[in-house]
N, CA, C, O and CB atoms as a CASP TS submission, in Angstrom:
PFRMAT TS
TARGET T0000
AUTHOR 0000-0000-0000
METHOD Language model
MODEL 1
PARENT N/A
ATOM      1  N   UNK     1     -42.278 -51.049  43.768  1.00  0.00           N
ATOM      2  CA  UNK     1     -41.963 -50.886  42.371  1.00  0.00           C
ATOM      3  C   UNK     1     -42.993 -49.932  41.751  1.00  0.00           C
ATOM      4  O   UNK     1     -44.188 -50.021  42.034  1.00  0.00           O
ATOM      5  CB  UNK     1     -41.946 -52.263  41.640  1.00  0.00           C
ATOM      6  N   UNK     2     -42.513 -49.029  40.911  1.00  0.00           N
ATOM      7  CA  UNK     2     -43.391 -48.071  40.253  1.00  0.00           C
ATOM      8  C   UNK     2     -43.226 -48.174  38.744  1.00  0.00           C
ATOM      9  O   UNK     2     -42.219 -48.679  38.250  1.00  0.00           O
ATOM     10  CB  UNK     2     -43.098 -46.637  40.735  1.00  0.00           C
ATOM     11  N   UNK     3     -44.225 -47.690  38.022  1.00  0.00           N
ATOM     12  CA  UNK     3     -44.166 -47.715  36.571  1.00  0.00           C
ATOM     13  C   UNK     3     -44.363 -46.300  36.055  1.00  0.00           C
ATOM     14  O   UNK     3     -45.302 -45.614  36.459  1.00  0.00           O
ATOM     15  CB  UNK     3     -45.229 -48.678  35.980  1.00  0.00           C
ATOM     16  N   UNK     4     -43.484 -45.859  35.163  1.00  0.00           N
ATOM     17  CA  UNK     4     -43.546 -44.525  34.581  1.00  0.00           C
ATOM     18  C   UNK     4     -43.235 -44.637  33.105  1.00  0.00           C
ATOM     19  O   UNK     4     -42.132 -45.028  32.723  1.00  0.00           O
ATOM     20  CB  UNK     4     -42.564 -43.549  35.287  1.00  0.00           C
ATOM     21  N   UNK     5     -44.216 -44.289  32.268  1.00  0.00           N
ATOM     22  CA  UNK     5     -44.022 -44.306  30.810  1.00  0.00           C
ATOM     23  C   UNK     5     -43.420 -45.623  30.316  1.00  0.00           C
ATOM     24  O   UNK     5     -42.423 -45.619  29.594  1.00  0.00           O
ATOM     25  CB  UNK     5     -43.124 -43.148  30.392  1.00  0.00           C
ATOM     26  N   UNK     6     -44.008 -46.716  30.694  1.00  0.00           N
ATOM     27  CA  UNK     6     -43.583 -48.058  30.288  1.00  0.00           C
ATOM     28  C   UNK     6     -42.203 -48.454  30.823  1.00  0.00           C
ATOM     29  O   UNK     6     -41.603 -49.406  30.325  1.00  0.00           O
ATOM     30  CB  UNK     6     -43.577 -48.147  28.788  1.00  0.00           C
ATOM     31  N   UNK     7     -41.700 -47.742  31.819  1.00  0.00           N
ATOM     32  CA  UNK     7     -40.433 -48.095  32.457  1.00  0.00           C
ATOM     33  C   UNK     7     -40.733 -48.473  33.896  1.00  0.00           C
ATOM     34  O   UNK     7     -41.290 -47.672  34.647  1.00  0.00           O
ATOM     35  CB  UNK     7     -39.395 -46.918  32.383  1.00  0.00           C
ATOM     36  N   UNK     8     -40.376 -49.662  34.277  1.00  0.00           N
ATOM     37  CA  UNK     8     -40.586 -50.112  35.641  1.00  0.00           C
ATOM     38  C   UNK     8     -39.295 -49.921  36.416  1.00  0.00           C
ATOM     39  O   UNK     8     -38.225 -50.312  35.951  1.00  0.00           O
ATOM     40  CB  UNK     8     -41.048 -51.591  35.682  1.00  0.00           C
ATOM     41  N   UNK     9     -39.391 -49.324  37.592  1.00  0.00           N
ATOM     42  CA  UNK     9     -38.216 -49.094  38.412  1.00  0.00           C
ATOM     43  C   UNK     9     -38.581 -49.263  39.868  1.00  0.00           C
ATOM     44  O   UNK     9     -39.750 -49.174  40.244  1.00  0.00           O
ATOM     45  CB  UNK     9     -37.626 -47.701  38.156  1.00  0.00           C
ATOM     46  N   UNK    10     -37.581 -49.503  40.676  1.00  0.00           N
ATOM     47  CA  UNK    10     -37.786 -49.562  42.113  1.00  0.00           C
ATOM     48  C   UNK    10     -36.686 -48.759  42.786  1.00  0.00           C
ATOM     49  O   UNK    10     -35.550 -48.739  42.312  1.00  0.00           O
ATOM     50  CB  UNK    10     -37.802 -51.030  42.623  1.00  0.00           C
ATOM     51  N   UNK    11     -37.010 -48.112  43.864  1.00  0.00           N
ATOM     52  CA  UNK    11     -36.054 -47.296  44.592  1.00  0.00           C
ATOM     53  C   UNK    11     -35.686 -47.992  45.889  1.00  0.00           C
ATOM     54  O   UNK    11     -36.541 -48.566  46.563  1.00  0.00           O
ATOM     55  CB  UNK    11     -36.623 -45.891  44.868  1.00  0.00           C
ATOM     56  N   UNK    12     -34.404 -47.938  46.232  1.00  0.00           N
ATOM     57  CA  UNK    12     -33.929 -48.520  47.480  1.00  0.00           C
ATOM     58  C   UNK    12     -33.161 -47.451  48.234  1.00  0.00           C
ATOM     59  O   UNK    12     -32.602 -46.540  47.623  1.00  0.00           O
ATOM     60  CB  UNK    12     -33.041 -49.777  47.223  1.00  0.00           C
ATOM     61  N   UNK    13     -33.127 -47.551  49.546  1.00  0.00           N
ATOM     62  CA  UNK    13     -32.282 -46.663  50.321  1.00  0.00           C
ATOM     63  C   UNK    13     -30.830 -46.924  49.966  1.00  0.00           C
ATOM     64  O   UNK    13     -30.449 -48.064  49.698  1.00  0.00           O
ATOM     65  CB  UNK    13     -32.521 -46.847  51.834  1.00  0.00           C
ATOM     66  N   UNK    14     -30.013 -45.866  49.962  1.00  0.00           N
ATOM     67  CA  UNK    14     -28.618 -46.014  49.554  1.00  0.00           C
ATOM     68  C   UNK    14     -27.868 -47.025  50.418  1.00  0.00           C
ATOM     69  O   UNK    14     -27.042 -47.783  49.910  1.00  0.00           O
ATOM     70  CB  UNK    14     -27.917 -44.671  49.613  1.00  0.00           C
ATOM     71  N   UNK    15     -28.150 -47.039  51.711  1.00  0.00           N
ATOM     72  CA  UNK    15     -27.412 -47.952  52.578  1.00  0.00           C
ATOM     73  C   UNK    15     -27.815 -49.410  52.387  1.00  0.00           C
ATOM     74  O   UNK    15     -27.197 -50.300  52.971  1.00  0.00           O
ATOM     75  CB  UNK    15     -27.613 -47.561  54.015  1.00  0.00           C
ATOM     76  N   UNK    16     -28.852 -49.669  51.571  1.00  0.00           N
ATOM     77  CA  UNK    16     -29.252 -51.043  51.278  1.00  0.00           C
ATOM     78  C   UNK    16     -28.855 -51.485  49.868  1.00  0.00           C
ATOM     79  O   UNK    16     -29.192 -52.596  49.459  1.00  0.00           O
ATOM     80  CB  UNK    16     -30.747 -51.187  51.454  1.00  0.00           C
ATOM     81  N   UNK    17     -28.149 -50.641  49.123  1.00  0.00           N
ATOM     82  CA  UNK    17     -27.789 -50.984  47.753  1.00  0.00           C
ATOM     83  C   UNK    17     -26.604 -51.934  47.729  1.00  0.00           C
ATOM     84  O   UNK    17     -25.753 -51.913  48.618  1.00  0.00           O
ATOM     85  CB  UNK    17     -27.471 -49.724  46.949  1.00  0.00           C
ATOM     86  N   UNK    18     -26.562 -52.766  46.697  1.00  0.00           N
ATOM     87  CA  UNK    18     -25.418 -53.659  46.548  1.00  0.00           C
ATOM     88  C   UNK    18     -24.279 -52.938  45.843  1.00  0.00           C
ATOM     89  O   UNK    18     -24.377 -51.729  45.631  1.00  0.00           O
ATOM     90  CB  UNK    18     -25.814 -54.927  45.770  1.00  0.00           C
ATOM     91  N   UNK    19     -23.231 -53.605  45.481  1.00  0.00           N
ATOM     92  CA  UNK    19     -22.045 -52.988  44.914  1.00  0.00           C
ATOM     93  C   UNK    19     -22.187 -52.470  43.494  1.00  0.00           C
ATOM     94  O   UNK    19     -21.207 -51.983  42.933  1.00  0.00           O
ATOM     95  CB  UNK    19     -20.955 -53.947  44.950  1.00  0.00           C
ATOM     96  N   UNK    20     -23.349 -52.553  42.897  1.00  0.00           N
ATOM     97  CA  UNK    20     -23.531 -52.140  41.516  1.00  0.00           C
ATOM     98  C   UNK    20     -24.052 -50.707  41.395  1.00  0.00           C
ATOM     99  O   UNK    20     -24.640 -50.359  40.371  1.00  0.00           O
ATOM    100  CB  UNK    20     -24.477 -53.088  40.824  1.00  0.00           C
ATOM    101  N   UNK    21     -23.852 -49.875  42.407  1.00  0.00           N
ATOM    102  CA  UNK    21     -24.323 -48.501  42.403  1.00  0.00           C
ATOM    103  C   UNK    21     -23.190 -47.565  42.775  1.00  0.00           C
ATOM    104  O   UNK    21     -22.248 -47.962  43.462  1.00  0.00           O
ATOM    105  CB  UNK    21     -25.504 -48.325  43.365  1.00  0.00           C
ATOM    106  N   UNK    22     -23.280 -46.313  42.319  1.00  0.00           N
ATOM    107  CA  UNK    22     -22.280 -45.298  42.604  1.00  0.00           C
ATOM    108  C   UNK    22     -22.962 -44.100  43.240  1.00  0.00           C
ATOM    109  O   UNK    22     -23.993 -43.637  42.752  1.00  0.00           O
ATOM    110  CB  UNK    22     -21.520 -44.885  41.321  1.00  0.00           C
ATOM    111  N   UNK    23     -22.392 -43.600  44.324  1.00  0.00           N
ATOM    112  CA  UNK    23     -22.932 -42.408  44.970  1.00  0.00           C
ATOM    113  C   UNK    23     -22.226 -41.186  44.402  1.00  0.00           C
ATOM    114  O   UNK    23     -21.006 -41.194  44.236  1.00  0.00           O
ATOM    115  CB  UNK    23     -22.765 -42.479  46.519  1.00  0.00           C
ATOM    116  N   UNK    24     -22.992 -40.124  44.101  1.00  0.00           N
ATOM    117  CA  UNK    24     -22.403 -38.895  43.594  1.00  0.00           C
ATOM    118  C   UNK    24     -22.815 -37.730  44.478  1.00  0.00           C
ATOM    119  O   UNK    24     -23.816 -37.800  45.191  1.00  0.00           O
ATOM    120  CB  UNK    24     -22.823 -38.645  42.133  1.00  0.00           C
ATOM    121  N   UNK    25     -22.045 -36.674  44.425  1.00  0.00           N
ATOM    122  CA  UNK    25     -22.293 -35.487  45.228  1.00  0.00           C
ATOM    123  C   UNK    25     -23.540 -34.748  44.749  1.00  0.00           C
ATOM    124  O   UNK    25     -23.853 -34.770  43.558  1.00  0.00           O
ATOM    125  CB  UNK    25     -21.081 -34.559  45.188  1.00  0.00           C
ATOM    126  N   UNK    26     -24.243 -34.103  45.655  1.00  0.00           N
ATOM    127  CA  UNK    26     -25.388 -33.281  45.278  1.00  0.00           C
ATOM    128  C   UNK    26     -24.973 -32.085  44.432  1.00  0.00           C
ATOM    129  O   UNK    26     -25.782 -31.564  43.664  1.00  0.00           O
ATOM    130  CB  UNK    26     -26.121 -32.806  46.518  1.00  0.00           C
ATOM    131  N   UNK    27     -23.726 -31.640  44.559  1.00  0.00           N
ATOM    132  CA  UNK    27     -23.244 -30.494  43.788  1.00  0.00           C
ATOM    133  C   UNK    27     -23.186 -30.774  42.293  1.00  0.00           C
ATOM    134  O   UNK    27     -23.067 -29.843  41.496  1.00  0.00           O
ATOM    135  CB  UNK    27     -21.876 -30.086  44.275  1.00  0.00           C
ATOM    136  N   UNK    28     -23.267 -32.007  41.911  1.00  0.00           N
ATOM    137  CA  UNK    28     -23.197 -32.351  40.494  1.00  0.00           C
ATOM    138  C   UNK    28     -24.350 -31.710  39.720  1.00  0.00           C
ATOM    139  O   UNK    28     -24.224 -31.472  38.519  1.00  0.00           O
ATOM    140  CB  UNK    28     -23.219 -33.877  40.314  1.00  0.00           C
ATOM    141  N   UNK    29     -25.445 -31.433  40.374  1.00  0.00           N
ATOM    142  CA  UNK    29     -26.598 -30.847  39.683  1.00  0.00           C
ATOM    143  C   UNK    29     -26.392 -29.384  39.335  1.00  0.00           C
ATOM    144  O   UNK    29     -27.210 -28.802  38.622  1.00  0.00           O
ATOM    145  CB  UNK    29     -27.834 -30.988  40.533  1.00  0.00           C
ATOM    146  N   UNK    30     -25.307 -28.768  39.829  1.00  0.00           N
ATOM    147  CA  UNK    30     -24.972 -27.392  39.463  1.00  0.00           C
ATOM    148  C   UNK    30     -24.195 -27.335  38.157  1.00  0.00           C
ATOM    149  O   UNK    30     -23.968 -26.251  37.621  1.00  0.00           O
ATOM    150  CB  UNK    30     -24.167 -26.731  40.572  1.00  0.00           C
ATOM    151  N   UNK    31     -23.788 -28.482  37.641  1.00  0.00           N
ATOM    152  CA  UNK    31     -23.062 -28.536  36.376  1.00  0.00           C
ATOM    153  C   UNK    31     -23.997 -28.147  35.239  1.00  0.00           C
ATOM    154  O   UNK    31     -25.208 -28.350  35.320  1.00  0.00           O
ATOM    155  CB  UNK    31     -22.468 -29.946  36.138  1.00  0.00           C
ATOM    156  N   UNK    32     -23.433 -27.596  34.199  1.00  0.00           N
ATOM    157  CA  UNK    32     -24.279 -27.011  33.163  1.00  0.00           C
ATOM    158  C   UNK    32     -24.593 -27.923  31.986  1.00  0.00           C
ATOM    159  O   UNK    32     -25.622 -27.735  31.337  1.00  0.00           O
ATOM    160  CB  UNK    32     -23.637 -25.795  32.653  1.00  0.00           C
ATOM    161  N   UNK    33     -23.749 -28.899  31.687  1.00  0.00           N
ATOM    162  CA  UNK    33     -24.012 -29.722  30.506  1.00  0.00           C
ATOM    163  C   UNK    33     -24.139 -31.197  30.872  1.00  0.00           C
ATOM    164  O   UNK    33     -23.667 -31.642  31.918  1.00  0.00           O
ATOM    165  CB  UNK    33     -22.902 -29.536  29.472  1.00  0.00           C
ATOM    166  N   UNK    34     -24.776 -31.923  30.001  1.00  0.00           N
ATOM    167  CA  UNK    34     -24.913 -33.362  30.188  1.00  0.00           C
ATOM    168  C   UNK    34     -23.577 -34.083  30.111  1.00  0.00           C
ATOM    169  O   UNK    34     -23.365 -35.087  30.791  1.00  0.00           O
ATOM    170  CB  UNK    34     -25.857 -33.928  29.159  1.00  0.00           C
ATOM    171  N   UNK    35     -22.673 -33.567  29.276  1.00  0.00           N
ATOM    172  CA  UNK    35     -21.357 -34.206  29.147  1.00  0.00           C
ATOM    173  C   UNK    35     -20.553 -34.087  30.430  1.00  0.00           C
ATOM    174  O   UNK    35     -19.883 -35.043  30.820  1.00  0.00           O
ATOM    175  CB  UNK    35     -20.576 -33.589  27.988  1.00  0.00           C
ATOM    176  N   UNK    36     -20.601 -32.934  31.102  1.00  0.00           N
ATOM    177  CA  UNK    36     -19.904 -32.773  32.377  1.00  0.00           C
ATOM    178  C   UNK    36     -20.448 -33.763  33.405  1.00  0.00           C
ATOM    179  O   UNK    36     -19.686 -34.378  34.152  1.00  0.00           O
ATOM    180  CB  UNK    36     -20.047 -31.325  32.896  1.00  0.00           C
ATOM    181  N   UNK    37     -21.763 -33.910  33.435  1.00  0.00           N
ATOM    182  CA  UNK    37     -22.387 -34.853  34.360  1.00  0.00           C
ATOM    183  C   UNK    37     -21.936 -36.277  34.059  1.00  0.00           C
ATOM    184  O   UNK    37     -21.622 -37.047  34.967  1.00  0.00           O
ATOM    185  CB  UNK    37     -23.919 -34.753  34.283  1.00  0.00           C
ATOM    186  N   UNK    38     -21.909 -36.613  32.789  1.00  0.00           N
ATOM    187  CA  UNK    38     -21.539 -37.974  32.404  1.00  0.00           C
ATOM    188  C   UNK    38     -20.094 -38.293  32.795  1.00  0.00           C
ATOM    189  O   UNK    38     -19.823 -39.373  33.319  1.00  0.00           O
ATOM    190  CB  UNK    38     -21.728 -38.165  30.897  1.00  0.00           C
ATOM    191  N   UNK    39     -19.175 -37.377  32.551  1.00  0.00           N
ATOM    192  CA  UNK    39     -17.768 -37.610  32.900  1.00  0.00           C
ATOM    193  C   UNK    39     -17.600 -37.674  34.412  1.00  0.00           C
ATOM    194  O   UNK    39     -16.893 -38.544  34.920  1.00  0.00           O
ATOM    195  CB  UNK    39     -16.869 -36.501  32.310  1.00  0.00           C
ATOM    196  N   UNK    40     -18.250 -36.752  35.142  1.00  0.00           N
ATOM    197  CA  UNK    40     -18.149 -36.757  36.602  1.00  0.00           C
ATOM    198  C   UNK    40     -18.677 -38.068  37.188  1.00  0.00           C
ATOM    199  O   UNK    40     -18.016 -38.687  38.023  1.00  0.00           O
ATOM    200  CB  UNK    40     -18.920 -35.567  37.192  1.00  0.00           C
ATOM    201  N   UNK    41     -19.854 -38.487  36.757  1.00  0.00           N
ATOM    202  CA  UNK    41     -20.428 -39.716  37.299  1.00  0.00           C
ATOM    203  C   UNK    41     -19.604 -40.934  36.893  1.00  0.00           C
ATOM    204  O   UNK    41     -19.513 -41.898  37.655  1.00  0.00           O
ATOM    205  CB  UNK    41     -21.874 -39.879  36.828  1.00  0.00           C
ATOM    206  N   UNK    42     -18.995 -40.904  35.691  1.00  0.00           N
ATOM    207  CA  UNK    42     -18.119 -41.994  35.260  1.00  0.00           C
ATOM    208  C   UNK    42     -16.893 -42.087  36.162  1.00  0.00           C
ATOM    209  O   UNK    42     -16.508 -43.181  36.574  1.00  0.00           O
ATOM    210  CB  UNK    42     -17.689 -41.793  33.797  1.00  0.00           C
ATOM    211  N   UNK    43     -16.271 -40.935  36.474  1.00  0.00           N
ATOM    212  CA  UNK    43     -15.109 -40.938  37.356  1.00  0.00           C
ATOM    213  C   UNK    43     -15.477 -41.411  38.753  1.00  0.00           C
ATOM    214  O   UNK    43     -14.680 -42.087  39.404  1.00  0.00           O
ATOM    215  CB  UNK    43     -14.492 -39.548  37.422  1.00  0.00           C
ATOM    216  N   UNK    44     -16.668 -41.069  39.222  1.00  0.00           N
ATOM    217  CA  UNK    44     -17.128 -41.576  40.520  1.00  0.00           C
ATOM    218  C   UNK    44     -17.268 -43.091  40.478  1.00  0.00           C
ATOM    219  O   UNK    44     -16.924 -43.781  41.438  1.00  0.00           O
ATOM    220  CB  UNK    44     -18.473 -40.928  40.915  1.00  0.00           C
ATOM    221  N   UNK    45     -17.775 -43.605  39.357  1.00  0.00           N
ATOM    222  CA  UNK    45     -17.933 -45.052  39.212  1.00  0.00           C
ATOM    223  C   UNK    45     -16.574 -45.749  39.218  1.00  0.00           C
ATOM    224  O   UNK    45     -16.445 -46.837  39.779  1.00  0.00           O
ATOM    225  CB  UNK    45     -18.693 -45.382  37.917  1.00  0.00           C
ATOM    226  N   UNK    46     -15.557 -45.137  38.599  1.00  0.00           N
ATOM    227  CA  UNK    46     -14.231 -45.740  38.474  1.00  0.00           C
ATOM    228  C   UNK    46     -13.335 -45.477  39.688  1.00  0.00           C
ATOM    229  O   UNK    46     -12.190 -45.927  39.714  1.00  0.00           O
ATOM    230  CB  UNK    46     -13.555 -45.222  37.229  1.00  0.00           C
ATOM    231  N   UNK    47     -13.835 -44.764  40.681  1.00  0.00           N
ATOM    232  CA  UNK    47     -13.050 -44.416  41.864  1.00  0.00           C
ATOM    233  C   UNK    47     -12.617 -45.683  42.597  1.00  0.00           C
ATOM    234  O   UNK    47     -13.434 -46.560  42.880  1.00  0.00           O
ATOM    235  CB  UNK    47     -13.860 -43.496  42.807  1.00  0.00           C
ATOM    236  N   UNK    48     -11.332 -45.765  42.898  1.00  0.00           N
ATOM    237  CA  UNK    48     -10.776 -46.908  43.613  1.00  0.00           C
ATOM    238  C   UNK    48     -10.704 -46.552  45.098  1.00  0.00           C
ATOM    239  O   UNK    48      -9.908 -45.699  45.489  1.00  0.00           O
ATOM    240  CB  UNK    48      -9.361 -47.300  43.052  1.00  0.00           C
ATOM    241  N   UNK    49     -11.516 -47.187  45.915  1.00  0.00           N
ATOM    242  CA  UNK    49     -11.577 -46.872  47.345  1.00  0.00           C
ATOM    243  C   UNK    49     -10.278 -47.203  48.069  1.00  0.00           C
ATOM    244  O   UNK    49      -9.915 -46.522  49.028  1.00  0.00           O
ATOM    245  CB  UNK    49     -12.722 -47.621  47.992  1.00  0.00           C
ATOM    246  N   UNK    50      -9.582 -48.230  47.628  1.00  0.00           N
ATOM    247  CA  UNK    50      -8.327 -48.607  48.272  1.00  0.00           C
ATOM    248  C   UNK    50      -7.206 -47.612  47.972  1.00  0.00           C
ATOM    249  O   UNK    50      -6.442 -47.239  48.862  1.00  0.00           O
ATOM    250  CB  UNK    50      -7.913 -49.998  47.827  1.00  0.00           C
ATOM    251  N   UNK    51      -7.116 -47.190  46.719  1.00  0.00           N
ATOM    252  CA  UNK    51      -6.050 -46.264  46.311  1.00  0.00           C
ATOM    253  C   UNK    51      -6.469 -44.801  46.457  1.00  0.00           C
ATOM    254  O   UNK    51      -5.630 -43.901  46.407  1.00  0.00           O
ATOM    255  CB  UNK    51      -5.645 -46.537  44.864  1.00  0.00           C
ATOM    256  N   UNK    52      -7.767 -44.570  46.638  1.00  0.00           N
ATOM    257  CA  UNK    52      -8.345 -43.242  46.855  1.00  0.00           C
ATOM    258  C   UNK    52      -8.180 -42.310  45.650  1.00  0.00           C
ATOM    259  O   UNK    52      -7.913 -41.120  45.816  1.00  0.00           O
ATOM    260  CB  UNK    52      -7.712 -42.607  48.071  1.00  0.00           C
ATOM    261  N   UNK    53      -8.338 -42.846  44.450  1.00  0.00           N
ATOM    262  CA  UNK    53      -8.361 -42.020  43.247  1.00  0.00           C
ATOM    263  C   UNK    53      -8.993 -42.793  42.097  1.00  0.00           C
ATOM    264  O   UNK    53      -9.134 -44.015  42.143  1.00  0.00           O
ATOM    265  CB  UNK    53      -6.936 -41.561  42.871  1.00  0.00           C
ATOM    266  N   UNK    54      -9.368 -42.044  41.067  1.00  0.00           N
ATOM    267  CA  UNK    54      -9.833 -42.630  39.814  1.00  0.00           C
ATOM    268  C   UNK    54      -8.910 -42.104  38.726  1.00  0.00           C
ATOM    269  O   UNK    54      -8.728 -40.892  38.607  1.00  0.00           O
ATOM    270  CB  UNK    54     -11.354 -42.279  39.519  1.00  0.00           C
ATOM    271  N   UNK    55      -8.327 -42.989  37.935  1.00  0.00           N
ATOM    272  CA  UNK    55      -7.403 -42.530  36.924  1.00  0.00           C
ATOM    273  C   UNK    55      -7.510 -43.385  35.657  1.00  0.00           C
ATOM    274  O   UNK    55      -6.530 -43.999  35.235  1.00  0.00           O
ATOM    275  CB  UNK    55      -5.978 -42.551  37.466  1.00  0.00           C
ATOM    276  N   UNK    56      -8.706 -43.420  35.054  1.00  0.00           N
ATOM    277  CA  UNK    56      -8.804 -44.117  33.770  1.00  0.00           C
ATOM    278  C   UNK    56      -8.144 -43.256  32.691  1.00  0.00           C
ATOM    279  O   UNK    56      -8.117 -42.029  32.796  1.00  0.00           O
ATOM    280  CB  UNK    56     -10.298 -44.423  33.406  1.00  0.00           C
ATOM    281  N   UNK    57      -7.625 -43.894  31.680  1.00  0.00           N
ATOM    282  CA  UNK    57      -7.017 -43.125  30.588  1.00  0.00           C
ATOM    283  C   UNK    57      -8.122 -42.413  29.782  1.00  0.00           C
ATOM    284  O   UNK    57      -9.296 -42.779  29.849  1.00  0.00           O
ATOM    285  CB  UNK    57      -6.167 -44.062  29.656  1.00  0.00           C
ATOM    286  N   UNK    58      -7.717 -41.404  29.035  1.00  0.00           N
ATOM    287  CA  UNK    58      -8.681 -40.681  28.206  1.00  0.00           C
ATOM    288  C   UNK    58      -9.284 -41.640  27.180  1.00  0.00           C
ATOM    289  O   UNK    58     -10.472 -41.540  26.871  1.00  0.00           O
ATOM    290  CB  UNK    58      -8.008 -39.466  27.496  1.00  0.00           C
ATOM    291  N   UNK    59      -8.495 -42.553  26.655  1.00  0.00           N
ATOM    292  CA  UNK    59      -8.981 -43.549  25.693  1.00  0.00           C
ATOM    293  C   UNK    59     -10.057 -44.437  26.336  1.00  0.00           C
ATOM    294  O   UNK    59     -11.094 -44.702  25.728  1.00  0.00           O
ATOM    295  CB  UNK    59      -7.805 -44.420  25.172  1.00  0.00           C
ATOM    296  N   UNK    60      -9.801 -44.892  27.569  1.00  0.00           N
ATOM    297  CA  UNK    60     -10.764 -45.730  28.274  1.00  0.00           C
ATOM    298  C   UNK    60     -12.062 -44.959  28.519  1.00  0.00           C
ATOM    299  O   UNK    60     -13.153 -45.499  28.337  1.00  0.00           O
ATOM    300  CB  UNK    60     -10.173 -46.228  29.609  1.00  0.00           C
ATOM    301  N   UNK    61     -11.940 -43.709  28.928  1.00  0.00           N
ATOM    302  CA  UNK    61     -13.140 -42.880  29.165  1.00  0.00           C
ATOM    303  C   UNK    61     -13.911 -42.678  27.868  1.00  0.00           C
ATOM    304  O   UNK    61     -15.140 -42.753  27.862  1.00  0.00           O
ATOM    305  CB  UNK    61     -12.750 -41.503  29.770  1.00  0.00           C
ATOM    306  N   UNK    62     -13.209 -42.425  26.774  1.00  0.00           N
ATOM    307  CA  UNK    62     -13.868 -42.231  25.486  1.00  0.00           C
ATOM    308  C   UNK    62     -14.588 -43.502  25.032  1.00  0.00           C
ATOM    309  O   UNK    62     -15.710 -43.437  24.529  1.00  0.00           O
ATOM    310  CB  UNK    62     -12.848 -41.801  24.430  1.00  0.00           C
ATOM    311  N   UNK    63     -13.946 -44.650  25.210  1.00  0.00           N
ATOM    312  CA  UNK    63     -14.564 -45.912  24.814  1.00  0.00           C
ATOM    313  C   UNK    63     -15.786 -46.228  25.674  1.00  0.00           C
ATOM    314  O   UNK    63     -16.800 -46.696  25.158  1.00  0.00           O
ATOM    315  CB  UNK    63     -13.548 -47.051  24.908  1.00  0.00           C
ATOM    316  N   UNK    64     -15.700 -45.979  26.966  1.00  0.00           N
ATOM    317  CA  UNK    64     -16.788 -46.320  27.885  1.00  0.00           C
ATOM    318  C   UNK    64     -17.952 -45.332  27.835  1.00  0.00           C
ATOM    319  O   UNK    64     -19.107 -45.715  28.027  1.00  0.00           O
ATOM    320  CB  UNK    64     -16.258 -46.393  29.293  1.00  0.00           C
ATOM    321  N   UNK    65     -17.647 -44.075  27.579  1.00  0.00           N
ATOM    322  CA  UNK    65     -18.715 -43.053  27.591  1.00  0.00           C
ATOM    323  C   UNK    65     -19.277 -42.809  26.213  1.00  0.00           C
ATOM    324  O   UNK    65     -20.177 -41.985  26.050  1.00  0.00           O
ATOM    325  CB  UNK    65     -18.196 -41.743  28.160  1.00  0.00           C
TER
END
């Protein structure tokens, strides 16, 4: 566990994380705005592994983001 500016955090290897984490592509860092990053990471979070897509409504995305 480390402390940075009064924020305590701990890092875990991805393969040891529980179901409360979302993996995103490294290419996301080439995006230019914070809003693009937020929408992309939100869609990754909402991705349905069984159906192989993410399809939240625009209203749901607006409410959640």
